[in-house]
Backbone and ligand atoms as CSV (ligand in chain L), in Angstrom:
chain,resi,resn,atom,element,x,y,z
A,1,MET,N,N,323.574,152.305,239.736
A,1,MET,CA,C,322.383,153.284,239.307
A,1,MET,C,C,321.314,152.374,238.836
A,2,THR,N,N,320.229,152.916,239.218
A,2,THR,CA,C,318.949,152.121,238.662
A,2,THR,C,C,318.885,151.957,237.178
A,3,LYS,N,N,318.624,150.691,236.701
A,3,LYS,CA,C,318.499,150.627,235.159
A,3,LYS,C,C,317.178,149.876,234.906
A,4,ILE,N,N,316.502,150.561,234.102
A,4,ILE,CA,C,315.106,150.250,233.654
A,4,ILE,C,C,315.127,149.825,232.143
A,5,GLY,N,N,314.554,148.471,231.830
A,5,GLY,CA,C,314.362,148.150,230.513
A,5,GLY,C,C,313.273,148.553,229.941
A,6,VAL,N,N,313.136,148.870,228.667
A,6,VAL,CA,C,311.903,149.303,228.077
A,6,VAL,C,C,311.754,148.332,226.969
A,7,LEU,N,N,310.846,147.550,226.935
A,7,LEU,CA,C,310.412,146.643,225.850
A,7,LEU,C,C,310.424,147.498,224.455
A,8,ALA,N,N,311.279,147.161,223.534
A,8,ALA,CA,C,311.256,148.104,222.391
A,8,ALA,C,C,310.944,147.209,221.068
A,9,LEU,N,N,309.873,146.415,221.085
A,9,LEU,CA,C,309.740,145.654,219.935
A,9,LEU,C,C,308.813,146.439,218.963
A,10,GLN,N,N,307.870,147.350,219.469
A,10,GLN,CA,C,306.792,148.078,218.504
A,10,GLN,C,C,306.282,149.149,219.773
A,11,GLY,N,N,305.890,150.255,219.103
A,11,GLY,CA,C,305.114,151.180,219.780
A,11,GLY,C,C,305.900,152.263,220.525
A,12,ALA,N,N,305.155,152.759,221.663
A,12,ALA,CA,C,305.766,153.996,222.094
A,12,ALA,C,C,307.079,153.834,223.078
A,13,PHE,N,N,307.990,153.152,222.774
A,13,PHE,CA,C,309.044,152.979,223.737
A,13,PHE,C,C,310.088,154.133,223.805
A,14,VAL,N,N,310.263,154.942,222.945
A,14,VAL,CA,C,311.195,156.238,222.868
A,14,VAL,C,C,310.745,157.036,224.065
A,15,GLU,N,N,309.289,157.308,223.989
A,15,GLU,CA,C,308.871,158.368,224.895
A,15,GLU,C,C,309.149,157.971,226.448
A,16,HIS,N,N,309.143,156.626,226.713
A,16,HIS,CA,C,309.290,156.160,227.996
A,16,HIS,C,C,310.835,156.264,228.319
A,17,ILE,N,N,311.836,156.207,227.382
A,17,ILE,CA,C,313.055,156.131,227.614
A,17,ILE,C,C,313.429,157.583,227.900
A,18,ASP,N,N,312.788,158.599,227.112
A,18,ASP,CA,C,312.919,160.089,227.335
A,18,ASP,C,C,312.536,160.327,228.936
A,19,ILE,N,N,311.410,159.983,229.175
A,19,ILE,CA,C,310.912,160.232,230.527
A,19,ILE,C,C,311.855,159.694,231.693
A,20,LEU,N,N,312.323,158.640,231.497
A,20,LEU,CA,C,313.098,157.881,232.390
A,20,LEU,C,C,314.416,158.647,232.606
A,21,HIS,N,N,315.013,159.068,231.587
A,21,HIS,CA,C,316.261,159.869,231.358
A,21,HIS,C,C,316.034,161.144,232.225
A,22,GLN,N,N,314.964,161.773,231.970
A,22,GLN,CA,C,314.751,163.067,232.731
A,22,GLN,C,C,314.724,162.885,234.153
A,23,LEU,N,N,314.157,161.485,234.651
A,23,LEU,CA,C,314.179,161.143,235.982
A,23,LEU,C,C,315.608,160.691,236.478
A,24,GLY,N,N,316.463,160.669,235.654
A,24,GLY,CA,C,317.902,160.325,235.974
A,24,GLY,C,C,318.253,158.891,236.254
A,25,VAL,N,N,317.476,158.159,235.505
A,25,VAL,CA,C,317.923,156.659,235.558
A,25,VAL,C,C,318.310,156.070,234.250
A,26,ALA,N,N,318.976,155.023,234.271
A,26,ALA,CA,C,319.656,154.542,232.944
A,26,ALA,C,C,318.586,153.653,232.395
A,27,THR,N,N,318.445,153.508,231.025
A,27,THR,CA,C,317.605,152.716,230.341
A,27,THR,C,C,318.169,151.718,229.548
A,28,LEU,N,N,317.571,150.695,229.128
A,28,LEU,CA,C,318.081,149.786,228.125
A,28,LEU,C,C,316.832,149.182,227.205
A,29,PRO,N,N,316.849,149.571,225.966
A,29,PRO,CA,C,315.797,148.952,224.998
A,29,PRO,C,C,315.862,147.523,225.028
A,30,VAL,N,N,314.835,146.850,225.257
A,30,VAL,CA,C,314.865,145.380,225.467
A,30,VAL,C,C,314.180,144.794,224.201
A,31,ARG,N,N,314.976,143.895,223.391
A,31,ARG,CA,C,314.535,143.160,222.311
A,31,ARG,C,C,314.842,141.675,222.450
A,32,LEU,N,N,315.778,141.361,223.206
A,32,LEU,CA,C,316.249,139.912,223.257
A,32,LEU,C,C,316.324,139.504,224.638
A,33,PRO,N,N,316.057,138.187,224.998
A,33,PRO,CA,C,316.117,137.639,226.402
A,33,PRO,C,C,317.450,138.051,227.126
A,34,GLU,N,N,318.586,138.098,226.483
A,34,GLU,CA,C,319.828,138.373,227.366
A,34,GLU,C,C,319.776,139.835,227.772
A,35,GLU,N,N,318.956,140.649,227.065
A,35,GLU,CA,C,318.975,141.957,227.422
A,35,GLU,C,C,318.168,142.237,228.870
A,36,LEU,N,N,317.454,141.118,229.289
A,36,LEU,CA,C,316.701,141.286,230.533
A,36,LEU,C,C,317.520,141.094,231.811
A,37,ALA,N,N,318.829,140.754,231.696
A,37,ALA,CA,C,319.821,140.538,232.796
A,37,ALA,C,C,319.960,141.860,233.521
A,38,ASP,N,N,319.985,141.930,234.803
A,38,ASP,CA,C,320.313,143.028,235.676
A,38,ASP,C,C,319.503,144.163,235.495
A,39,LEU,N,N,318.335,144.111,235.316
A,39,LEU,CA,C,317.339,145.190,235.216
A,39,LEU,C,C,316.656,145.413,236.587
A,40,ASP,N,N,316.377,146.628,236.990
A,40,ASP,CA,C,315.685,146.904,238.292
A,40,ASP,C,C,314.263,147.030,237.973
A,41,GLY,N,N,313.772,147.232,236.676
A,41,GLY,CA,C,312.386,147.425,236.416
A,41,GLY,C,C,312.338,147.190,234.918
A,42,LEU,N,N,311.054,147.013,234.467
A,42,LEU,CA,C,310.747,146.926,232.906
A,42,LEU,C,C,309.512,147.639,232.616
A,43,VAL,N,N,309.417,148.339,231.544
A,43,VAL,CA,C,308.336,149.042,231.048
A,43,VAL,C,C,307.944,148.155,229.785
A,44,LEU,N,N,306.513,147.847,229.649
A,44,LEU,CA,C,305.969,147.377,228.570
A,44,LEU,C,C,305.051,148.444,227.933
A,45,PRO,N,N,305.501,149.109,226.871
A,45,PRO,CA,C,304.835,150.342,226.341
A,45,PRO,C,C,303.506,149.886,225.489
A,46,GLY,N,N,302.887,150.994,225.192
A,46,GLY,CA,C,301.712,150.876,224.371
A,46,GLY,C,C,302.076,150.722,222.913
A,47,GLY,N,N,301.117,150.290,222.214
A,47,GLY,CA,C,301.335,149.991,220.782
A,47,GLY,C,C,300.305,149.075,220.260
A,48,GLU,N,N,300.679,147.989,219.651
A,48,GLU,CA,C,299.579,147.093,219.084
A,48,GLU,C,C,299.915,145.665,219.845
A,49,SER,N,N,299.015,145.375,220.779
A,49,SER,CA,C,299.155,144.192,221.500
A,49,SER,C,C,299.432,142.894,220.703
A,50,VAL,N,N,298.720,142.699,219.673
A,50,VAL,CA,C,298.917,141.530,218.869
A,50,VAL,C,C,300.398,141.390,218.297
A,51,THR,N,N,300.806,142.589,217.546
A,51,THR,CA,C,302.149,142.773,217.149
A,51,THR,C,C,303.227,142.531,218.201
A,52,ILE,N,N,303.028,143.270,219.431
A,52,ILE,CA,C,304.063,142.993,220.533
A,52,ILE,C,C,304.133,141.744,220.960
A,53,SER,N,N,302.975,140.975,221.205
A,53,SER,CA,C,302.964,139.639,221.572
A,53,SER,C,C,303.554,138.621,220.709
A,54,LYS,N,N,303.289,138.898,219.443
A,54,LYS,CA,C,303.835,137.962,218.426
A,54,LYS,C,C,305.300,138.049,218.417
A,55,LEU,N,N,305.788,139.300,218.410
A,55,LEU,CA,C,307.340,139.541,218.352
A,55,LEU,C,C,308.062,139.118,219.723
A,56,ALA,N,N,307.224,139.194,220.757
A,56,ALA,CA,C,307.823,138.740,221.956
A,56,ALA,C,C,307.959,137.055,221.952
A,57,HIS,N,N,307.062,136.568,221.328
A,57,HIS,CA,C,306.965,135.131,221.188
A,57,HIS,C,C,308.001,134.635,220.320
A,58,SER,N,N,308.185,135.358,219.146
A,58,SER,CA,C,309.277,134.920,218.265
A,58,SER,C,C,310.759,135.271,218.912
A,59,PHE,N,N,310.836,136.364,219.503
A,59,PHE,CA,C,312.222,136.442,220.150
A,59,PHE,C,C,312.329,135.778,221.458
A,60,GLY,N,N,311.430,134.845,221.755
A,60,GLY,CA,C,311.654,133.994,223.109
A,60,GLY,C,C,311.649,134.794,224.172
A,61,LEU,N,N,310.741,135.723,224.277
A,61,LEU,CA,C,310.805,136.652,225.664
A,61,LEU,C,C,309.717,136.376,226.550
A,62,ILE,N,N,308.689,135.505,226.067
A,62,ILE,CA,C,307.428,135.230,226.870
A,62,ILE,C,C,307.896,134.519,228.125
A,63,GLU,N,N,308.504,133.240,228.155
A,63,GLU,CA,C,308.934,132.684,229.306
A,63,GLU,C,C,309.739,133.456,230.292
A,64,PRO,N,N,310.750,133.988,229.689
A,64,PRO,CA,C,311.681,134.844,230.538
A,64,PRO,C,C,311.076,136.012,231.250
A,65,LEU,N,N,310.167,136.564,230.609
A,65,LEU,CA,C,309.392,137.768,231.313
A,65,LEU,C,C,308.385,137.341,232.312
A,66,LYS,N,N,307.803,136.038,232.162
A,66,LYS,CA,C,307.019,135.541,233.264
A,66,LYS,C,C,307.839,135.302,234.382
A,67,GLN,N,N,309.027,134.572,234.187
A,67,GLN,CA,C,309.840,134.236,235.118
A,67,GLN,C,C,310.211,135.341,236.052
A,68,LEU,N,N,310.673,136.468,235.334
A,68,LEU,CA,C,311.278,137.692,236.035
A,68,LEU,C,C,310.191,138.302,236.987
A,69,ALA,N,N,308.899,138.303,236.400
A,69,ALA,CA,C,307.912,138.913,237.183
A,69,ALA,C,C,307.607,138.074,238.410
A,70,ARG,N,N,307.600,136.745,238.237
A,70,ARG,CA,C,307.390,135.998,239.330
A,70,ARG,C,C,308.574,135.980,240.508
A,71,GLU,N,N,309.780,136.317,239.830
A,71,GLU,CA,C,310.962,136.615,240.924
A,71,GLU,C,C,310.830,138.224,241.470
A,72,GLY,N,N,309.679,138.858,241.068
A,72,GLY,CA,C,309.501,140.149,241.706
A,72,GLY,C,C,309.994,141.328,241.006
A,73,LEU,N,N,310.406,141.133,239.715
A,73,LEU,CA,C,310.824,142.407,238.961
A,73,LEU,C,C,309.679,143.363,238.636
A,74,PRO,N,N,309.681,144.728,239.269
A,74,PRO,CA,C,308.682,145.449,238.998
A,74,PRO,C,C,308.270,145.700,237.379
A,75,MET,N,N,307.164,145.837,237.068
A,75,MET,CA,C,306.842,145.943,235.657
A,75,MET,C,C,305.671,147.052,235.579
A,76,LEU,N,N,305.856,147.961,234.455
A,76,LEU,CA,C,304.842,148.921,234.114
A,76,LEU,C,C,304.389,148.716,232.815
A,77,GLY,N,N,303.021,148.299,232.662
A,77,GLY,CA,C,302.495,148.064,231.404
A,77,GLY,C,C,301.577,149.074,231.034
A,78,ILE,N,N,301.594,149.670,229.972
A,78,ILE,CA,C,300.748,150.923,229.449
A,78,ILE,C,C,300.002,150.481,228.166
A,79,CYS,N,N,298.635,150.561,228.400
A,79,CYS,CA,C,297.699,150.368,227.178
A,79,CYS,C,C,297.904,148.822,226.540
A,80,ALA,N,N,298.598,148.800,225.424
A,80,ALA,CA,C,299.001,147.367,224.916
A,80,ALA,C,C,299.723,146.672,225.986
A,81,GLY,N,N,300.510,147.338,226.708
A,81,GLY,CA,C,301.351,146.573,227.696
A,81,GLY,C,C,300.412,146.273,228.845
A,82,LEU,N,N,299.405,146.820,229.085
A,82,LEU,CA,C,298.284,146.542,230.086
A,82,LEU,C,C,297.585,145.075,229.721
A,83,ILE,N,N,297.334,145.143,228.387
A,83,ILE,CA,C,296.796,143.993,227.797
A,83,ILE,C,C,297.791,142.650,227.901
A,84,PHE,N,N,299.025,143.006,227.606
A,84,PHE,CA,C,300.025,141.935,227.616
A,84,PHE,C,C,300.257,141.391,229.001
A,85,LEU,N,N,299.975,142.045,230.112
A,85,LEU,CA,C,300.024,141.716,231.424
A,85,LEU,C,C,298.773,140.960,231.870
A,86,ALA,N,N,297.632,141.066,231.138
A,86,ALA,CA,C,296.502,140.572,231.696
A,86,ALA,C,C,296.171,139.101,231.628
A,87,LYS,N,N,295.642,138.521,232.551
A,87,LYS,CA,C,295.528,137.078,232.602
A,87,LYS,C,C,294.399,136.683,231.385
A,88,GLU,N,N,293.414,137.545,231.268
A,88,GLU,CA,C,292.320,137.258,230.176
A,88,GLU,C,C,292.162,138.293,229.345
A,89,VAL,N,N,291.793,138.091,228.036
A,89,VAL,CA,C,291.590,139.154,227.068
A,89,VAL,C,C,290.276,138.591,226.542
A,90,ALA,N,N,289.040,139.423,226.781
A,90,ALA,CA,C,287.792,139.076,226.392
A,90,ALA,C,C,287.595,138.804,224.915
A,91,ASN,N,N,288.119,139.741,224.193
A,91,ASN,CA,C,287.787,139.859,222.689
A,91,ASN,C,C,288.762,139.494,221.752
A,92,SER,N,N,289.783,138.733,222.099
A,92,SER,CA,C,291.034,138.591,221.281
A,92,SER,C,C,291.789,137.381,221.832
A,93,GLU,N,N,292.433,136.672,220.750
A,93,GLU,CA,C,293.139,135.664,221.020
A,93,GLU,C,C,294.630,135.874,221.291
A,94,VAL,N,N,295.031,137.165,221.424
A,94,VAL,CA,C,296.294,137.587,221.784
A,94,VAL,C,C,296.828,136.814,222.751
A,95,GLU,N,N,298.096,136.356,222.719
A,95,GLU,CA,C,298.899,135.554,223.832
A,95,GLU,C,C,299.353,136.705,224.820
A,96,THR,N,N,299.077,136.412,226.098
A,96,THR,CA,C,299.601,137.396,227.035
A,96,THR,C,C,300.558,136.699,228.062
A,97,LEU,N,N,300.923,137.526,228.902
A,97,LEU,CA,C,301.930,136.956,230.043
A,97,LEU,C,C,300.975,136.470,231.061
A,98,ARG,N,N,299.767,136.778,231.240
A,98,ARG,CA,C,298.757,136.233,232.412
A,98,ARG,C,C,299.335,136.496,233.624
A,99,LEU,N,N,299.885,137.686,233.866
A,99,LEU,CA,C,300.570,137.846,235.165
A,99,LEU,C,C,299.681,138.676,235.994
A,100,MET,N,N,298.716,139.505,235.650
A,100,MET,CA,C,297.803,140.307,236.342
A,100,MET,C,C,296.431,139.679,236.387
A,101,ASP,N,N,295.590,139.568,237.519
A,101,ASP,CA,C,294.492,138.996,237.595
A,101,ASP,C,C,293.319,140.015,237.164
A,102,ILE,N,N,293.442,140.190,235.903
A,102,ILE,CA,C,292.501,141.276,235.366
A,102,ILE,C,C,291.932,140.643,234.046
A,103,ARG,N,N,290.549,140.934,233.664
A,103,ARG,CA,C,290.141,140.572,232.292
A,103,ARG,C,C,290.006,141.912,231.606
A,104,VAL,N,N,290.513,142.025,230.402
A,104,VAL,CA,C,290.416,143.240,229.802
A,104,VAL,C,C,289.807,143.062,228.328
A,105,LYS,N,N,289.394,144.102,227.869
A,105,LYS,CA,C,288.683,144.090,226.208
A,105,LYS,C,C,289.228,145.124,225.572
A,106,ARG,N,N,289.862,144.654,224.445
A,106,ARG,CA,C,290.730,145.518,223.700
A,106,ARG,C,C,289.805,146.583,222.743
A,107,ASN,N,N,290.294,147.652,222.631
A,107,ASN,CA,C,289.495,148.748,221.818
A,107,ASN,C,C,288.137,148.862,222.116
A,108,ALA,N,N,287.976,149.075,223.502
A,108,ALA,CA,C,286.538,148.876,224.049
A,108,ALA,C,C,285.930,150.129,224.320
A,109,PHE,N,N,286.415,151.357,224.010
A,109,PHE,CA,C,285.785,152.566,224.428
A,109,PHE,C,C,284.749,153.015,223.412
A,110,GLY,N,N,284.684,152.272,222.374
A,110,GLY,CA,C,283.596,152.508,221.314
A,110,GLY,C,C,284.195,153.536,220.312
A,111,ARG,N,N,283.629,153.632,219.055
A,111,ARG,CA,C,284.322,154.319,217.933
A,111,ARG,C,C,284.526,155.725,218.223
A,112,GLN,N,N,283.424,156.591,218.648
A,112,GLN,CA,C,283.480,157.974,218.653
A,112,GLN,C,C,284.476,158.308,219.823
A,113,VAL,N,N,284.556,157.633,220.727
A,113,VAL,CA,C,285.360,158.115,222.024
A,113,VAL,C,C,286.667,157.169,222.227
A,114,ASP,N,N,287.074,156.546,221.199
A,114,ASP,CA,C,288.056,155.487,221.385
A,114,ASP,C,C,289.434,156.079,221.734
A,115,SER,N,N,289.453,157.378,221.476
A,115,SER,CA,C,290.791,158.018,221.776
A,115,SER,C,C,290.335,159.554,222.579
A,116,PHE,N,N,290.545,159.717,223.597
A,116,PHE,CA,C,290.311,160.885,224.282
A,116,PHE,C,C,291.355,161.306,225.406
A,117,GLU,N,N,291.199,162.593,225.812
A,117,GLU,CA,C,291.996,163.043,226.946
A,117,GLU,C,C,291.150,163.558,228.060
A,118,THR,N,N,291.671,163.345,229.147
A,118,THR,CA,C,290.770,163.903,230.391
A,118,THR,C,C,291.810,164.126,231.447
A,119,ASP,N,N,291.398,165.161,232.366
A,119,ASP,CA,C,292.271,165.365,233.554
A,119,ASP,C,C,291.740,164.564,234.814
A,120,LEU,N,N,292.532,163.655,235.212
A,120,LEU,CA,C,292.084,162.596,236.136
A,120,LEU,C,C,292.600,162.546,237.467
A,121,MET,N,N,291.766,162.365,238.296
A,121,MET,CA,C,292.419,162.321,239.927
A,121,MET,C,C,293.067,160.961,239.982
A,122,VAL,N,N,294.377,160.932,240.246
A,122,VAL,CA,C,295.051,159.796,240.665
A,122,VAL,C,C,295.590,159.916,241.949
A,123,PRO,N,N,294.832,159.368,242.967
A,123,PRO,CA,C,295.240,159.720,244.398
A,123,PRO,C,C,296.791,159.383,244.701
A,124,ILE,N,N,297.208,158.391,244.105
A,124,ILE,CA,C,298.762,157.922,244.333
A,124,ILE,C,C,299.636,159.145,243.911
A,125,LEU,N,N,299.316,159.942,243.126
A,125,LEU,CA,C,300.141,161.012,242.524
A,125,LEU,C,C,299.881,162.461,243.079
A,126,GLY,N,N,299.109,162.461,244.151
A,126,GLY,CA,C,298.900,163.759,244.801
A,126,GLY,C,C,297.618,164.410,244.305
A,127,GLU,N,N,297.413,165.621,244.645
A,127,GLU,CA,C,296.142,166.395,244.379
A,127,GLU,C,C,296.036,166.972,243.123
A,128,LYS,N,N,297.218,167.118,242.461
A,128,LYS,CA,C,297.094,167.714,241.067
A,128,LYS,C,C,296.578,166.717,240.120
A,129,LEU,N,N,295.643,167.128,239.243
A,129,LEU,CA,C,294.962,166.136,238.290
A,129,LEU,C,C,296.052,165.787,237.297
A,130,PHE,N,N,295.936,164.417,236.811
A,130,PHE,CA,C,297.015,164.104,235.895
A,130,PHE,C,C,296.426,164.067,234.468
A,131,HIS,N,N,297.027,164.591,233.457
A,131,HIS,CA,C,296.353,164.770,232.068
A,131,HIS,C,C,296.435,163.300,231.428
A,132,ALA,N,N,295.295,162.520,231.406
A,132,ALA,CA,C,295.399,161.337,230.907
A,132,ALA,C,C,295.102,161.151,229.440
A,133,ILE,N,N,295.981,160.583,228.596
A,133,ILE,CA,C,295.644,160.388,227.191
A,133,ILE,C,C,295.383,158.940,227.026
A,134,PHE,N,N,294.111,158.792,226.378
A,134,PHE,CA,C,293.635,157.317,226.063
A,134,PHE,C,C,293.602,157.161,224.493
A,135,ILE,N,N,294.500,156.138,224.033
A,135,ILE,CA,C,294.395,155.957,222.566
A,135,ILE,C,C,293.963,154.457,222.272
A,136,ARG,N,N,292.762,154.411,221.708
A,136,ARG,CA,C,292.301,153.099,221.500
A,136,ARG,C,C,292.569,152.167,222.655
A,137,ALA,N,N,292.243,152.665,223.774
A,137,ALA,CA,C,292.634,151.927,225.129
A,137,ALA,C,C,291.603,150.771,225.336
A,138,PRO,N,N,292.164,149.574,226.148
A,138,PRO,CA,C,291.460,148.542,226.552
A,138,PRO,C,C,290.595,148.994,227.889
A,139,ILE,N,N,289.571,148.371,228.075
A,139,ILE,CA,C,288.645,148.587,229.216
A,139,ILE,C,C,289.092,147.350,230.097
A,140,ILE,N,N,289.237,147.677,231.502
A,140,ILE,CA,C,289.401,146.591,232.405
A,140,ILE,C,C,288.213,146.046,232.926
A,141,GLU,N,N,287.588,144.879,232.499
A,141,GLU,CA,C,286.138,144.569,232.877
A,141,GLU,C,C,286.099,143.815,234.143
A,142,LYS,N,N,287.154,143.182,234.555
A,142,LYS,CA,C,287.035,142.204,235.716
A,142,LYS,C,C,288.301,142.347,236.418
A,143,ILE,N,N,288.247,142.437,237.860
A,143,ILE,CA,C,289.484,142.656,238.732
A,143,ILE,C,C,289.465,141.720,239.617
A,144,GLY,N,N,290.680,140.880,239.980
A,144,GLY,CA,C,290.668,139.795,240.913
A,144,GLY,C,C,290.979,140.556,242.349
A,145,PRO,N,N,290.875,139.688,243.376
A,145,PRO,CA,C,290.941,140.226,244.774
A,145,PRO,C,C,292.302,140.816,245.074
A,146,GLU,N,N,293.354,140.345,244.304
A,146,GLU,CA,C,294.731,140.995,244.737
A,146,GLU,C,C,295.051,142.067,243.966
A,147,VAL,N,N,294.248,142.613,243.187
A,147,VAL,CA,C,294.397,143.795,242.426
A,147,VAL,C,C,293.887,145.072,243.051
A,148,GLU,N,N,294.735,146.097,243.171
A,148,GLU,CA,C,294.170,147.399,243.556
A,148,GLU,C,C,294.077,148.446,242.467
A,149,VAL,N,N,292.948,149.011,242.672
A,149,VAL,CA,C,292.561,150.141,241.724
A,149,VAL,C,C,293.218,151.484,242.045
A,150,LEU,N,N,294.142,151.950,241.196
A,150,LEU,CA,C,294.893,153.244,241.465
A,150,LEU,C,C,294.182,154.468,240.785
A,151,ALA,N,N,293.166,154.235,239.768
A,151,ALA,CA,C,292.717,155.261,239.218
A,151,ALA,C,C,291.403,154.869,238.454
A,152,LYS,N,N,290.491,155.717,238.511
A,152,LYS,CA,C,289.144,155.495,237.911
A,152,LYS,C,C,288.715,156.537,237.108
A,153,LEU,N,N,287.865,156.456,236.061
A,153,LEU,CA,C,287.208,157.509,235.332
A,153,LEU,C,C,286.076,157.935,236.139
A,154,PRO,N,N,285.515,158.981,235.861
A,154,PRO,CA,C,284.251,159.467,236.824
A,154,PRO,C,C,283.064,158.534,236.793
A,155,ASP,N,N,282.900,157.677,235.857
A,155,ASP,CA,C,281.958,156.702,235.743
A,155,ASP,C,C,282.288,155.438,236.533
A,156,GLY,N,N,283.572,155.365,237.149
A,156,GLY,CA,C,283.664,154.373,238.049
A,156,GLY,C,C,284.590,153.121,237.404
A,157,LEU,N,N,284.824,153.376,236.107
A,157,LEU,CA,C,285.687,152.299,235.382
A,157,LEU,C,C,287.177,152.507,235.642
A,158,ALA,N,N,287.725,151.384,236.093
A,158,ALA,CA,C,289.156,151.286,236.597
A,158,ALA,C,C,290.031,151.465,235.330
A,159,VAL,N,N,291.012,152.414,235.436
A,159,VAL,CA,C,291.919,152.601,234.333
A,159,VAL,C,C,293.381,152.331,234.754
A,160,THR,N,N,293.799,152.379,235.987
A,160,THR,CA,C,295.123,152.094,236.541
A,160,THR,C,C,295.103,150.978,237.630
A,161,VAL,N,N,295.702,150.116,237.499
A,161,VAL,CA,C,295.791,148.932,238.567
A,161,VAL,C,C,296.959,148.661,239.055
A,162,ARG,N,N,297.196,147.886,240.159
A,162,ARG,CA,C,298.383,147.477,240.645
A,162,ARG,C,C,298.164,146.098,241.299
A,163,GLN,N,N,299.177,145.272,241.087
A,163,GLN,CA,C,299.127,143.876,241.850
A,163,GLN,C,C,300.551,143.524,242.094
A,164,GLY,N,N,300.841,143.799,243.447
A,164,GLY,CA,C,302.360,143.524,243.792
A,164,GLY,C,C,303.104,144.663,243.213
A,165,LYS,N,N,304.122,144.231,242.587
A,165,LYS,CA,C,305.169,145.176,241.737
A,165,LYS,C,C,304.763,145.301,240.401
A,166,LEU,N,N,303.514,144.949,239.914
A,166,LEU,CA,C,303.032,145.153,238.661
A,166,LEU,C,C,302.131,146.345,238.557
A,167,VAL,N,N,302.326,147.266,237.682
A,167,VAL,CA,C,301.330,148.410,237.629
A,167,VAL,C,C,300.906,148.399,236.140
A,168,ALA,N,N,299.662,148.645,235.768
A,168,ALA,CA,C,299.191,148.700,234.409
A,168,ALA,C,C,298.190,149.927,234.461
A,169,SER,N,N,298.352,150.542,233.332
A,169,SER,CA,C,297.393,151.834,232.997
A,169,SER,C,C,296.840,151.710,231.694
A,170,ALA,N,N,295.664,152.071,231.524
A,170,ALA,CA,C,295.077,152.214,230.156
A,170,ALA,C,C,295.374,153.396,229.411
A,171,PHE,N,N,295.783,154.523,230.183
A,171,PHE,CA,C,296.128,155.815,229.594
A,171,PHE,C,C,297.740,155.945,229.436
A,172,HIS,N,N,298.215,156.762,228.769
A,172,HIS,CA,C,299.617,156.981,228.348
A,172,HIS,C,C,300.258,157.990,229.181
A,173,PRO,N,N,300.971,157.617,230.264
A,173,PRO,CA,C,301.608,158.648,231.004
A,173,PRO,C,C,302.884,159.216,230.421
A,174,GLU,N,N,303.406,158.544,229.442
A,174,GLU,CA,C,304.677,158.881,228.687
A,174,GLU,C,C,304.372,160.064,227.696
A,175,LEU,N,N,303.037,160.408,227.403
A,175,LEU,CA,C,302.823,161.406,226.153
A,175,LEU,C,C,302.395,162.675,226.965
A,176,GLY,N,N,303.474,163.337,227.496
A,176,GLY,CA,C,303.298,164.555,228.149
A,176,GLY,C,C,304.493,164.936,228.956
A,177,ASP,N,N,304.381,166.052,229.814
A,177,ASP,CA,C,305.641,166.356,230.473
A,177,ASP,C,C,305.613,166.151,231.971
A,178,ASP,N,N,304.473,165.456,232.422
A,178,ASP,CA,C,304.364,165.191,233.945
A,178,ASP,C,C,305.162,163.894,234.211
A,179,LEU,N,N,306.073,164.071,235.045
A,179,LEU,CA,C,306.915,162.936,235.440
A,179,LEU,C,C,306.420,162.128,236.453
A,180,ARG,N,N,305.260,162.496,237.146
A,180,ARG,CA,C,304.811,161.908,238.427
A,180,ARG,C,C,304.482,160.214,238.381
A,181,PHE,N,N,303.961,159.904,237.258
A,181,PHE,CA,C,303.635,158.579,237.085
A,181,PHE,C,C,304.878,157.639,236.999
A,182,HIS,N,N,305.916,157.996,236.276
A,182,HIS,CA,C,306.990,157.337,236.176
A,182,HIS,C,C,307.818,157.311,237.488
A,183,HIS,N,N,307.657,158.508,238.217
A,183,HIS,CA,C,308.245,158.608,239.535
A,183,HIS,C,C,307.735,157.622,240.612
A,184,TYR,N,N,306.333,157.462,240.465
A,184,TYR,CA,C,305.783,156.464,241.331
A,184,TYR,C,C,306.208,155.191,241.012
A,185,PHE,N,N,306.288,154.847,239.754
A,185,PHE,CA,C,306.976,153.415,239.355
A,185,PHE,C,C,308.255,153.335,239.960
A,186,LEU,N,N,309.292,154.320,239.809
A,186,LEU,CA,C,310.537,154.317,240.402
A,186,LEU,C,C,310.513,153.929,241.867
A,187,ASN,N,N,309.602,154.738,242.566
A,187,ASN,CA,C,309.414,154.347,244.049
A,187,ASN,C,C,309.288,152.971,244.360
A,188,ILE,N,N,308.387,152.168,243.541
A,188,ILE,CA,C,308.157,150.861,243.811
A,188,ILE,C,C,309.377,150.067,243.793
A,189,ILE,N,N,310.285,150.609,242.862
A,189,ILE,CA,C,311.613,149.857,242.757
A,189,ILE,C,C,312.462,150.077,243.863
L,1,LIG,N1,N,294.406,149.228,220.591
L,1,LIG,C1,C,295.907,148.663,221.097
L,1,LIG,C2,C,295.719,147.126,221.261
L,1,LIG,O1,O,294.748,146.535,221.366
L,1,LIG,C3,C,296.187,149.330,222.234
L,1,LIG,C4,C,296.579,150.916,222.036
L,1,LIG,C5,C,297.763,151.358,222.743
L,1,LIG,O2,O,298.474,150.808,223.271
L,1,LIG,N2,N,297.498,152.733,222.726
L,1,LIG,O3,O,296.489,146.433,221.341
């Protein structure tokens, strides 16, 4: 049976576990390096990227996570998880895994609109729009040649990207009852 780890240091990990159960896969909340063994995929949930990064550092997870991604373990990073996967963060000293060739800017949507919801066209999920919830989301300001854009806001700003088996999204697909985004991730596995 497919087993997906969900990094459970801080943030919205329970919601991902719920959705993955609805899709019929086994999950494991991951807090320690030994819990990374035998996973078919890993979710890096949203939350507070500095906190997640510091906890990952103290628990000795940074190097094992990098190693697993290099070995081809599919990973899905949401919001703070997207920041954690990025090679560069323009406006923060946060330590990241530096796995995706993107430069991001934390909390970059500006005060009035830093949290918003919108129905978004996500071509990989079919024709029905996806209800995308953004919560103090980062902006992806620069994208390397190996990174594919999977979804954009109407103004052209990339919000969901993929590089090999790594997928990252600025919006939260776990906060709703639409299973299509997680289903897409399971298909990569
Ligand atoms: N603002 C958070 C950060 O910078 C991310 C928010 C989220 O994950 N919803 O880390």
